[in-house]
C-alpha positions in Angstrom: -10.1 17.4 24.8 -9.9 13.9 23.5 -12.1 10.8 23.2 -11.0 7.2 23.4 -11.9 5.1 20.4 -11.5 1.4 19.8 -11.6 0.6 16.1 -12.1 -3.1 15.1 -9.0 -4.5 13.3 -10.9 -4.8 10.1 -11.0 -1.0 10.0 -7.3 -0.3 10.6 -6.6 -0.1 6.9 -8.3 3.3 7.0 -6.3 4.7 9.9 -3.0 6.4 10.0 -0.2 4.0 11.0 0.2 5.7 14.4 -3.5 4.9 15.2 -3.4 1.3 14.3 -3.7 -0.1 17.8 -6.4 -1.4 20.1 -7.4 2.0 21.5 -6.6 5.5 20.3 -7.1 9.0 21.7 -8.6 11.3 19.1 -9.0 15.1 19.3 -12.6 16.1 20.2 -14.2 19.5 20.5 -17.0 18.3 22.7 -19.7 19.3 20.3 -19.1 17.3 17.0 -20.9 14.1 16.3 -19.4 10.7 16.7 -19.7 10.3 13.0 -17.5 13.3 12.5 -14.9 11.9 14.9 -14.9 8.5 13.1 -14.5 10.1 9.7 -11.8 12.6 10.8 -9.8 9.5 11.8 -10.0 8.3 8.2 -12.9 5.7 8.4 -15.8 6.4 6.0 -19.2 5.9 7.7 -20.1 3.6 4.9 -17.6 1.1 6.5 -18.7 1.6 10.1 -21.2 -0.8 11.6 -22.4 -1.0 15.2 -21.3 1.8 17.4 -21.2 1.9 21.2 -20.2 4.5 23.7 -19.7 3.5 27.3 -21.0 0.1 26.4 -24.3 1.4 25.1 -25.4 1.3 21.4 -25.3 4.8 19.8 -25.9 6.4 16.4 -23.4 8.5 14.3 -25.2 11.7 15.5 -24.3 10.9 19.1 -22.0 13.3 21.0 -19.7 11.2 23.3 -18.9 12.2 26.8 -15.3 12.8 27.9 -15.1 9.6 29.9 -16.8 7.3 27.5 -14.9 4.8 25.4 -16.3 4.5 21.9 -16.2 1.2 20.0 -16.5 1.1 16.2 -17.3 -2.2 14.5 -17.1 -2.9 10.7 -20.2 -2.9 8.7 -22.0 -6.3 9.0 -21.7 -8.8 6.3 -23.7 -9.7 4.4 -24.9 -6.1 4.1 -28.6 -5.8 3.3 -29.5 -3.3 0.6 -32.9 -3.0 -1.1 -31.5 -4.0 -4.5 -28.0 -5.1 -5.4 -27.4 -2.5 -8.2 -24.0 -0.9 -8.5 -22.2 2.0 -10.1 -18.4 1.8 -10.1 -15.7 4.5 -10.3 -13.4 4.9 -13.2 -10.6 2.7 -11.7 -12.7 -0.5 -11.4 -13.4 -1.4 -15.0 -12.3 -5.0 -14.7 -14.5 -5.5 -11.6 -17.4 -4.0 -13.5 -17.1 -6.5 -16.3 -16.9 -9.4 -13.8 -20.0 -8.2 -12.0 -21.9 -8.0 -15.2 -20.6 -11.4 -16.2 -22.5 -12.9 -13.2 -25.7 -10.9 -14.0 -25.4 -8.0 -11.6 -26.8 -4.6 -12.8 -23.5 -2.7 -12.9 -23.2 0.9 -14.3 -19.7 1.9 -15.3 -18.2 4.7 -17.5 -14.5 5.4 -17.7 -15.0 9.2 -17.8 -17.3 10.0 -14.9 -16.2 12.4 -12.2 -17.1 12.1 -8.5 -20.2 14.4 -8.8 -21.6 12.5 -11.7 -21.0 9.1 -9.9 -22.8 10.4 -6.8 -25.7 11.8 -8.9 -26.2 8.5 -10.7 -25.9 6.4 -7.6 -28.5 8.5 -5.8 -30.9 8.8 -8.8 -30.9 5.1 -9.5 -30.6 3.7 -6.0 -27.2 2.1 -6.7 -24.4 1.3 -4.4 -21.3 3.3 -5.4 -18.3 1.0 -5.3 -14.9 2.7 -5.0 -11.5 2.7 -3.4 -11.6 6.5 -3.1 -12.2 7.2 0.6 -12.9 10.8 -0.1 -16.0 10.2 -2.2 -17.3 7.8 0.4 -17.2 10.7 3.0 -19.3 13.0 0.8 -22.5 13.8 2.7 -24.5 13.8 -0.5 -23.8 10.1 -1.2 -26.6 7.8 0.1 -25.1 4.3 -0.6 -21.5 3.5 -0.9 -18.9 0.8 -0.2 -15.2 0.6 -0.1 -13.8 -2.2 -2.3 -11.0 -4.1 -0.7 -8.2 -5.7 -2.6 -5.6 -4.7 -5.2 -6.3 -7.5 -7.7 -9.6 -7.8 -9.6 -10.1 -11.4 -8.2 -9.9 -10.1 -4.7 -12.1 -7.2 -5.4 -14.7 -9.4 -7.0 -14.9 -11.8 -4.1 -15.0 -8.9 -1.6 -18.1 -7.4 -3.3 -19.7 -10.9 -3.4 -18.9 -11.4 0.3 -20.2 -8.1 1.4 -23.5 -8.1 -0.4 -24.1 -11.9 -1.2 -26.2 -10.9 -4.3 -28.3 -13.4 -6.2 -26.4 -14.3 -9.4 -27.6 -14.8 -12.9 -24.6 -15.5 -15.1 -24.5 -14.9 -18.8 -27.5 -12.6 -18.7 -25.9 -9.2 -19.1 -23.6 -7.5 -21.7 -20.2 -7.1 -20.2 -19.6 -4.1 -22.5 -22.7 -2.0 -21.8 -24.7 -3.7 -19.0 -27.7 -4.4 -21.2 -29.7 -7.6 -20.9 -28.9 -10.5 -23.2 -31.5 -12.5 -25.1 -31.1 -15.8 -27.1 -31.0 -15.2 -30.8 -31.2 -17.7 -33.7 -28.0 -18.3 -35.6 -29.7 -17.4 -38.9 -30.4 -13.9 -37.5 -26.8 -13.1 -36.8 -24.7 -15.3 -39.1 -24.1 -12.4 -41.5 -22.2 -10.6 -38.7 -20.0 -13.6 -37.8 -16.5 -14.6 -38.9 -16.4 -17.8 -41.0 -14.7 -19.7 -38.2 -17.3 -18.7 -35.7 -20.1 -19.5 -38.1 -18.8 -23.0 -38.6 -18.0 -23.7 -34.9 -20.9 -22.4 -32.9 -24.7 -22.7 -33.0 -25.9 -20.9 -29.8 -25.8 -17.1 -29.6 -27.2 -14.3 -27.5 -27.5 -10.6 -28.4 -27.5 -7.5 -26.2 -30.9 -5.8 -26.3 -29.2 -2.5 -25.7 -26.1 -2.3 -27.9 -26.7 -5.3 -30.2 -23.4 -7.0 -29.4 -23.4 -10.8 -30.1 -22.1 -13.3 -27.6 -21.2 -17.0 -27.8 -19.0 -19.3 -25.8 -15.8 -18.8 -27.8 -12.1 -18.9 -27.2 -12.3 -17.1 -23.9 -15.3 -19.1 -22.7 -13.2 -21.3 -20.4 -11.6 -18.4 -18.6 -15.0 -16.7 -18.2 -16.6 -19.9 -17.1 -13.9 -20.3 -14.4 -14.8 -16.8 -13.1 -18.5 -17.6 -13.0 -18.0 -21.0 -11.4 -15.8 -19.5 -8.7 -18.5 -16.9 -8.0 -21.3 -19.4 -7.8 -19.3 -21.7 -5.5 -18.3 -18.8 -3.3 -22.0 -17.6 -2.9 -23.1 -21.2 -2.3 -20.5 -21.8 0.5 -21.1 -18.3 2.0 -24.8 -18.8 2.1 
C-alpha cells in the first residue's frame, strides 16, 4: 500500500534524491499517522507546516486514505514562539556567538549530547537549533528548528528570517550569554592592557562571568554583523 505525497520544494533538501519531485509515492501500512509518513520520508515535523489530505486541512495524527493526495507545506515564516530563546547543538558555536551579539538569549555548550540538549530545551522553553535531523525527530523534543546554510552568515540570517526576533545588540556576553551592564572605567582599569586603558573610555561587564567589553580592534567587524541583522529585520518586518 502507498500514499501520494506532494512536498513543497522548500522541503526537498530533507528527501532522498529519488523523491525530489512534485509528487512521490511512499509506503504506507494503512494505520500509521501522517506525521509518521512524513518523518519516514526524512522531513522532521518541526519543518512541516500546513498539511492537507484530499484538499482538506489535517493534523499530523491523521491517517490518510488510499486515494487521498497529501500536501506538505513548509513551516510558516515568521514562526511564532512564546519567547525567542534558543539552545544550539555543539556544531553551531559561531552562530551562537552571533545570536548573543544581537541580544538573543542563546544557550550553548560545546560538550552537550543530544539528551542533554533536549532536556535543557524542554526545561527552559528554548527552541533547539540544529542541523541534525535525527534529534529533530525525537518525540521528547517540544520545540526545534533545522538551521539552513553551511556558512555562519547564512545560518544567522536563516534564524532571523524564521523567527524575526526583537534584537537588542551589545547586551549579552558572547562568551557565556550573561547580560552586560555599563561599568565605569575606574572600576575595571586595573584589568586593562595599557593600550586599551589609553584608547577607550566606555566599558561593559558581564554580570555572570565578569568579562569586560569595549569597542576594540574587532568592533568594526562585529558592528557590520549587527548592522546587517538590524537591516534584515527591518526590511523583513
